[in-house]
VEXKOL-127060 format. One record per residue: x, y, z of N, C-alpha, C in turn; residue in one letter. Coordinates in steps of 0.1 Angstrom, whole numbers, padded with zeros to 4 digits, always signed. Layout:
BEGIN
XYZXYZXYZA;...
END
This chain:
BEGIN
+0008-0012+0000+0000+0000+0000+0009+0013+0000M;+0020+0012+0008+0029+0024+0009+0035+0026-0005K;+0040+0014-0011+0046+0016-0024+0037+0021-0035F;+0024+0017-0035+0014+0022-0044+0012+0037-0042K;+0011+0041-0030+0009+0055-0027+0021+0063-0032Y;+0033+0058-0029+0046+0064-0033+0046+0066-0048F;+0042+0055-0055+0043+0055-0070+0033+0066-0075L;+0021+0067-0069+0011+0077-0073+0017+0091-0071F;+0024+0093-0060+0030+0106-0057+0041+0110-0067T;+0049+0100-0070+0060+0103-0079+0055+0107-0093V;+0045+0099-0098+0039+0101-0111+0032+0115-0111I;+0025+0118-0101+0018+0131-0100+0028+0142-0100F;+0039+0141-0093+0049+0151-0092+0055+0153-0106S;+0058+0142-0113+0064+0144-0126+0055+0151-0136L;+0042+0147-0136+0032+0154-0144+0032+0168-0141I;+0031+0172-0129+0030+0186-0125+0043+0194-0129S;+0055+0188-0127+0067+0194-0131+0068+0197-0146T;+0065+0186-0153+0066+0187-0168+0056+0198-0173S;+0044+0198-0168+0034+0208-0172+0039+0222-0169C;+0045+0224-0157+0049+0237-0152+0060+0243-0161A;+0068+0234-0168+0079+0238-0176+0075+0242-0190M;+0062+0240-0194+0058+0244-0207+0058+0259-0210K;+0061+0263-0222+0062+0277-0225+0048+0283-0227T;+0047+0296-0226+0035+0303-0227+0030+0304-0241S;+0017+0305-0243+0010+0306-0256+0012+0320-0260N;+0012+0322-0274+0013+0336-0279+0001+0345-0275V;-0011+0339-0273-0022+0346-0269-0020+0353-0255L;-0012+0347-0246-0009+0352-0233-0002+0365-0234E;+0007+0367-0244+0015+0379-0245+0007+0391-0249N;-0005+0389-0255-0013+0400-0259-0025+0402-0250N;-0024+0397-0238-0035+0397-0228-0030+0404-0215F;-0039+0411-0208-0034+0417-0195-0042+0411-0184T;-0036+0414-0172-0043+0409-0160-0057+0415-0158W;-0058+0428-0161-0071+0435-0160-0082+0428-0169E;-0078+0424-0181-0088+0417-0190-0091+0403-0184K;-0080+0396-0179-0082+0383-0173-0092+0384-0161Q;-0090+0394-0153-0098+0395-0141-0112+0398-0144Q;-0115+0406-0154-0129+0409-0158-0135+0397-0164R;-0128+0389-0172-0133+0377-0178-0137+0367-0167A;-0128+0365-0157-0131+0356-0146-0143+0360-0138L;-0145+0373-0136-0156+0378-0128-0169+0375-0135Q;-0169+0373-0147-0182+0371-0155-0186+0356-0154K;-0178+0347-0148-0181+0333-0147-0192+0332-0136I;-0203+0326-0139-0214+0325-0129-0213+0311-0122K;-0212+0300-0130-0211+0287-0125-0201+0280-0134T;-0195+0269-0128-0185+0261-0136-0184+0247-0131F;-0178+0239-0139-0175+0225-0135-0160+0222-0139Q;-0154+0215-0130-0140+0211-0133-0138+0197-0128A;-0130+0189-0136-0127+0176-0132-0112+0172-0135N;-0107+0162-0128-0093+0158-0130-0089+0149-0119G;-0077+0151-0114-0071+0143-0104-0067+0151-0092Y;-0068+0145-0080-0066+0152-0068-0056+0144-0059L;-0046+0150-0054-0037+0144-0044-0037+0152-0031L;-0042+0145-0021-0044+0151-0008-0033+0145+0002L;-0025+0154+0008-0016+0149+0018-0018+0157+0031L;-0022+0150+0041-0025+0157+0054-0020+0148+0065S;-0021+0154+0077-0017+0146+0089-0027+0135+0092N;-0039+0137+0086-0050+0127+0089-0051+0116+0078R;-0048+0120+0066-0051+0110+0055-0042+0113+0043T;-0042+0104+0034-0035+0105+0021-0044+0100+0010K;-0048+0108+0000-0057+0104-0010-0052+0107-0024I;-0053+0098-0033-0051+0101-0047-0064+0096-0054F;-0071+0105-0061-0084+0102-0066-0087+0111-0078S;-0097+0106-0086-0103+0115-0095-0113+0124-0088R;-0115+0136-0093-0124+0145-0086-0133+0152-0096F;-0144+0157-0091-0154+0165-0099-0158+0176-0090Y;-0155+0189-0094-0158+0201-0086-0169+0209-0094F;-0179+0213-0087-0190+0220-0094-0194+0232-0085E;-0193+0244-0091-0198+0256-0084-0213+0258-0088K;-0222+0257-0078-0236+0259-0081-0241+0273-0079H;-0236+0280-0069-0239+0294-0066-0227+0301-0061T;-0226+0314-0059-0215+0320-0052-0211+0314-0039P;-0221+0309-0032-0218+0303-0018-0221+0288-0017T;-0222+0281-0028-0225+0267-0027-0217+0260-0038C;-0210+0249-0034-0202+0241-0044-0202+0227-0039F;-0199+0218-0048-0198+0204-0044-0185+0198-0049S;-0179+0188-0041-0167+0181-0045-0171+0166-0044I;-0168+0159-0055-0171+0144-0056-0158+0137-0059T;-0155+0127-0051-0143+0119-0053-0147+0106-0059L;-0140+0102-0070-0144+0091-0078-0132+0081-0079I;-0134+0068-0077-0123+0059-0078-0120+0056-0093N;-0110+0048-0096-0105+0046-0109-0114+0036-0117F;-0124+0031-0112-0134+0023-0119-0147+0031-0121I;-0147+0044-0117-0159+0052-0119-0169+0053-0108G;-0166+0047-0097-0175+0047-0086-0173+0059-0076Q;-0184+0065-0072-0184+0077-0063-0180+0072-0049T;-0169+0077-0044-0165+0073-0030-0170+0083-0020Q;-0171+0095-0024-0176+0106-0014-0180+0118-0022L;-0192+0123-0019-0197+0135-0024-0200+0145-0013K;-0195+0157-0013-0197+0166-0002-0202+0179-0009T;-0213+0184-0004-0219+0197-0008-0217+0207+0003I;-0210+0218+0000-0208+0228+0009-0216+0241+0006F;-0224+0245+0014-0231+0258+0012-0228+0267+0024C;-0234+0279+0024-0230+0289+0034-0232+0284+0048K;-0243+0278+0052-0245+0274+0065-0248+0260+0067N;-0245+0252+0057-0249+0237+0058-0239+0229+0049I;-0237+0217+0054-0229+0207+0046-0236+0194+0046C;-0236+0188+0033-0242+0175+0032-0231+0165+0026K;-0230+0153+0032-0220+0143+0028-0228+0131+0024I;-0224+0126+0012-0230+0113+0007-0218+0103+0006L;-0218+0092+0014-0207+0083+0013-0210+0072+0003D;-0201+0063+0002-0202+0052-0009-0212+0042-0006N;-0219+0042+0005-0230+0033+0008-0243+0039+0006T;-0243+0052+0002-0256+0059+0000-0261+0067+0012G;-0254+0066+0023-0259+0073+0035-0256+0088+0034K;-0265+0096+0039-0264+0111+0039-0262+0116+0053I;-0252+0125+0054-0250+0131+0067-0251+0146+0065Y;-0257+0153+0074-0259+0168+0073-0254+0174+0086V;-0247+0185+0084-0244+0193+0096-0243+0208+0092N;-0242+0217+0102-0243+0231+0100-0229+0238+0102K;-0218+0230+0100-0205+0235+0102-0196+0232+0090Q;-0199+0238+0078-0192+0234+0066-0177+0236+0067P;-0172+0247+0073-0158+0249+0073-0151+0239+0082E;-0157+0235+0093-0151+0225+0102-0151+0212+0095I;-0161+0209+0087-0162+0196+0080-0151+0196+0069T;-0150+0207+0062-0139+0207+0051-0125+0206+0057F;-0123+0212+0069-0110+0211+0076-0108+0196+0080S;-0118+0190+0085-0117+0176+0090-0113+0166+0078A;-0118+0169+0066-0116+0161+0055-0102+0163+0049I;-0099+0176+0048-0087+0180+0040-0075+0184+0049T;-0078+0188+0061-0067+0194+0070-0064+0209+0067G;-0072+0215+0058-0070+0229+0055-0081+0237+0061L;-0078+0248+0068-0087+0257+0074-0088+0269+0065T;-0099+0271+0057-0100+0281+0047-0114+0287+0047I;-0116+0300+0043-0129+0305+0041-0135+0299+0028P;-0146+0292+0030-0151+0284+0019-0158+0294+0008L;-0162+0306+0012-0168+0315+0003-0157+0320-0007D;-0144+0318-0004-0134+0322-0014-0129+0311-0023C;-0133+0298-0020-0127+0287-0027-0132+0287-0042L;-0144+0291-0044-0149+0291-0058-0141+0301-0067N;-0136+0312-0061-0128+0321-0068-0114+0316-0070K;-0109+0311-0059-0095+0306-0060-0093+0295-0070W;-0103+0286-0072-0102+0275-0082-0099+0281-0096I;-0106+0292-0099-0104+0297-0113-0093+0307-0114V;-0087+0310-0102-0075+0320-0102-0079+0334-0100G;-0089+0336-0092-0094+0350-0090-0092+0353-0075L;-0083+0363-0071-0082+0366-0057-0091+0378-0053P;-0092+0379-0040-0099+0391-0034-0089+0402-0032E;-0094+0414-0029-0085+0425-0027-0077+0423-0014K;-0082+0416-0004-0075+0415+0008-0064+0405+0007I;-0063+0397-0004-0053+0387-0005-0040+0392-0010H;-0029+0386-0005-0016+0390-0011-0013+0380-0022R;-0010+0385-0034-0008+0377-0045+0002+0382-0055Y;+0008+0374-0063+0018+0378-0073+0012+0374-0087T;+0016+0381-0097+0012+0378-0111+0023+0373-0119L;+0020+0365-0129+0030+0360-0139+0023+0361-0152K;+0028+0370-0160+0022+0373-0173+0008+0378-0171N;-0002+0372-0176-0016+0378-0175-0025+0370-0165A;-0019+0363-0155-0027+0356-0146-0020+0355-0132H;-0027+0351-0122-0022+0350-0109-0012+0338-0108I;-0001+0340-0101+0009+0329-0099+0009+0324-0085H;+0009+0332-0075+0008+0328-0061-0001+0336-0053T;-0007+0330-0042-0016+0337-0034-0014+0333-0019L;-0015+0343-0010-0013+0340+0004-0025+0346+0012Q;-0030+0338+0021-0041+0344+0029-0040+0338+0043H;-0041+0347+0053-0040+0343+0067-0055+0343+0072L;-0059+0331+0077-0072+0329+0081-0072+0321+0094Y;-0078+0327+0104-0079+0320+0118-0065+0316+0122K;-0055+0326+0120-0041+0324+0124-0034+0313+0117K;-0039+0309+0106-0032+0299+0098-0030+0304+0084K;-0018+0303+0079-0014+0309+0066-0016+0298+0055L;-0024+0302+0045-0026+0293+0033-0018+0299+0022L;-0011+0290+0015-0004+0294+0003-0009+0286-0009K;-0012+0293-0020-0016+0287-0032-0007+0290-0043I;-0003+0280-0051+0006+0282-0062-0001+0277-0075I;-0002+0285-0085-0008+0281-0097+0003+0277-0107Y;+0005+0264-0108+0017+0259-0115+0016+0259-0130L;+0004+0258-0135+0003+0257-0150-0011+0262-0154Y;-0012+0269-0165-0025+0274-0170-0027+0269-0184Y;-0039+0267-0188-0043+0265-0202-0045+0279-0208N;-0036+0282-0217-0036+0296-0223-0041+0296-0237N;-0049+0285-0241-0055+0285-0254-0068+0292-0256K;-0075+0294-0244-0087+0301-0245-0088+0312-0234N;-0097+0322-0236-0099+0333-0227-0112+0331-0219V;-0112+0332-0206-0101+0335-0197-0091+0323-0196P;-0079+0326-0192-0069+0315-0189-0074+0308-0176F;-0074+0295-0176-0078+0288-0164-0067+0279-0160L;-0065+0277-0147-0055+0269-0142-0057+0254-0144P;-0046+0247-0147-0046+0232-0149-0040+0225-0137N;-0031+0232-0130-0025+0226-0118-0024+0236-0107I;-0030+0233-0096-0031+0242-0084-0026+0234-0072I;-0017+0241-0064-0013+0235-0052-0017+0244-0040K;-0024+0239-0030-0028+0246-0018-0020+0240-0007M;-0014+0248+0001-0006+0243+0012-0008+0251+0025K;-0010+0244+0036-0011+0251+0049-0004+0242+0059Q;+0007+0246+0064+0015+0238+0074+0020+0225+0067G;+0017+0214+0073+0021+0201+0067+0010+0195+0058N;-0001+0202+0056-0012+0197+0048-0012+0204+0034N;-0015+0196+0024-0016+0202+0010-0025+0194+0001S;-0030+0201-0009-0039+0195-0019-0033+0200-0033I;-0031+0190-0042-0028+0194-0055-0039+0189-0064V;-0044+0199-0072-0055+0196-0082-0049+0196-0096L;-0050+0186-0103-0046+0185-0117-0059+0185-0126H;-0063+0196-0131-0076+0198-0138-0075+0195-0153I;-0082+0186-0157-0082+0182-0171-0092+0189-0180N;-0104+0192-0174-0115+0198-0182-0122+0208-0174N;-0126+0219-0181-0134+0230-0175-0147+0231-0184W;-0158+0234-0177-0171+0238-0183-0175+0250-0177I;-0177+0261-0184-0181+0274-0179-0195+0278-0183L;-0202+0285-0174-0215+0290-0177-0216+0304-0173E;
END
């Protein structure tokens, strides 16, 4: 089991590194951060899917994932195994969290941030996650830019510092959307390798 997890980690790292080394598209050189920001702000809902690597003090997960933004304050994350079976679906809304496990049981609580932290090890403001996924910071965040998009972001929340690195973007379409995102807080981290985006 340890060897299998180690192999997944190595493969995921190689994929992330190779993608991060790719050169920029010509379109990127004729685009500005202001235009990128305005284009991202127009996105109402979206879907993203790919692979997720979760490393925390509590658990280690390598899984396919499906992320869907339903409203500005409501999104869902579904973890899917490699034969297409749903292992866990979690719906986070402003004041409520619903969890559907692989047996079909539904659990409901009114502490979505605590639930997210219990699953991932990351303590973050969930109302910002929808924006962070597409690469859109708030004014209160410290961030750096690379070409026409955000490169790094830092946010101190409940005395815990979250660092986000956008390792690679798909620069073929406007707005540019991230393909590889790493979120790190202390010893806990999540890497998202996004293969497909659907915008509405």
